Structures are given as structure tokens and as C-alpha cells.
N, C-alpha and C positions, 0 to 999 in steps of 0.2 A: 884596585877597582878592576884592572884587566883580568886578573886572576879569577875574581868572582864571577865575571862575565863568562870566562872560559869554562869554569865549573858548571854554571848553569846550562850553558849550551851543550856541554858534554852530558849532563844529566838528562836534558831534554832530548837530545839525539839518542841516547840508550833506551829511553822509554819508547820512542818512535820505533826504533829497530825491534824492540821487544814485541810490540804490537804487530809489526808486519811479519815477524817469523813465527806467529802463532798459526798452527796448522789449521786448515779448513775443517778437517775432520775432528777438531777438538773444540769447536765453537760451543757455546752455551746455546741450548735450544730456546726458541722464542715461544713464550707462553703468555696467555692472558688470564685475567679474572674470569670467573664463570660468566658473570654479567656481560663483559665485553665481548667474551667468546660466543655468547647467545646472539648478541646483536650482529656480529660479523658473520656467523653462520646463516642467519636470515638474510643478510644483504648479498652474500656471495654463494649462497646455495651449497653449503659445506656440512659436513658432519662434524658434530662436537666430540672431541676426544678429551674427556675429563681424566686428569691423573690425580688421584688422591695420595698425599704423602703425609708422612708424619716427621717431626723435627730430628729425631734421633735415628731415623730408619736406615740401617746399613743398606738393604736392597734398594731403597729409593735413591740413595747416592749412587749405588753401583749401576742402577737404571740410566741414571742421567749421565754418568761419566762413560759408561761402555755402549750405550745404545742411543739415546735421545740426543746426544751431542754429535752424533755421526752424520755427515753431510748428506748421505743416501737417505737416512731416515728422516732427516729434516725435510728434504725434497719431497719425500713421499707424504709427509704429514701436511705440508704446506699445500700440496696438490689438491688433496680433497678434503681436509680436516682443518679444523681450528683447535689448536691445543690449549686447554685450560688447566691450570694447577691450583689445588686446594690443599692447603696444609691443615690436617684435621685437628692439630692441636691449637690452632689459632683461629680459623674460619669455620663458619657454619657448612655443613655439608648439604649441597644443593640436591634437587630432583627427588627429595624424600627418601634419599638413601641412607643407610645405616653404616657405622663404622664396621668394617670386617678386618681385612689385613691390609697392609700396605707394602709396595705401591698396589694401587688398585686402578685399573683402567676402565672407564665407562664410555660406551659408544652411545651417543644420543642424538636425536634429531633437534632441529632448531625449534620445533614445537614442543620440545622437552620430554619427548618419549625415550625411555631407556631401551635400547635395542641389544646391547650385550655388555656383560662385565667380565673382565679378565683380572685375576688376582697374581700378584707375586712378580718376580723378576722374570723377563722374557728375553732370551737371547737375540741379538741383532737380526739374524736371519729369520727366525721364527716370528719376530715382531714385523718384519716387512711383510712376511706372508699373511699375518694377521690383518694388517692394514689393507692389503689387496682383497682378502676375503671380505672384510666388512665394508669395503667401498662397493663391491659387488652386490653384497646382500642388503645393504641399507638403501632404500630409495629416498632421494632428496628431491623436494619439489623445485 
């Protein structure tokens, strides 16, 4: 019985250690459903950043791993935007948009006006610049 307790304790400790050593820059980005993002954007006076993805989209995965998971990008998004993610293979595409290519980034106001659309993979530095430009361009009540 003592050996079993020791093994369980060892496994639990290794899981905790693995969680603690995960780099801040490799966290998963936080995103909402479009409906939840809409509610939050209205309450917090933020811009909706809608990411349209596809199930087997290489560049969607690349965008998540190399850009959206970075701490600086997450901070920039959380400051002025609410990130919503819609998988076009599973969910209905909101805002009257049609499928184009993925990933597709849509900047919209809380009253559901589409302000800008960007297509494809965007390098981290360029994505941060885009966020800054959209924040300055889009007026939020």
C-alpha cells in the first residue's frame, strides 16, 4: 500500500511540475464563442476580433502556436479586443460573412458592424502592428 501511495504522489508531483514549467509565452490563447464575445464587447466597450478557422487548417494551427499563444499578443488582444473563434467546419459563420480562406480575422464593433477583414497567417510583429492600427481606427462607444 505504501508503494502505491508513493507512486500516486510521484505522478501527482510530476504533473504539478510540468504545469509550472510551461512557459508563459506558450499559453493557449483565451477565446470566446461569438455570442459571448458580443456580450463582453458591449459590457467592456471593446472591439470584437473574430478568428475564423477550419479543422485541418495548417496556417490556423501555425497562427495559434506562433502568434496568438504569445504573451505580448495576448496582452494586446485582452487590452482592447475580445477574441472570438469560430470553426467554419462546425459552426455557423456570424455577421453575414461568407467563407473565404482561413485563418480569417474580422474586426467588428459590438453593434455587429464589420470594420476590417484580414486573411491568412500574419507574423507576430505584423499582427501586433495590425492590432494597434485597428484599435486606433475603430471607434468604440
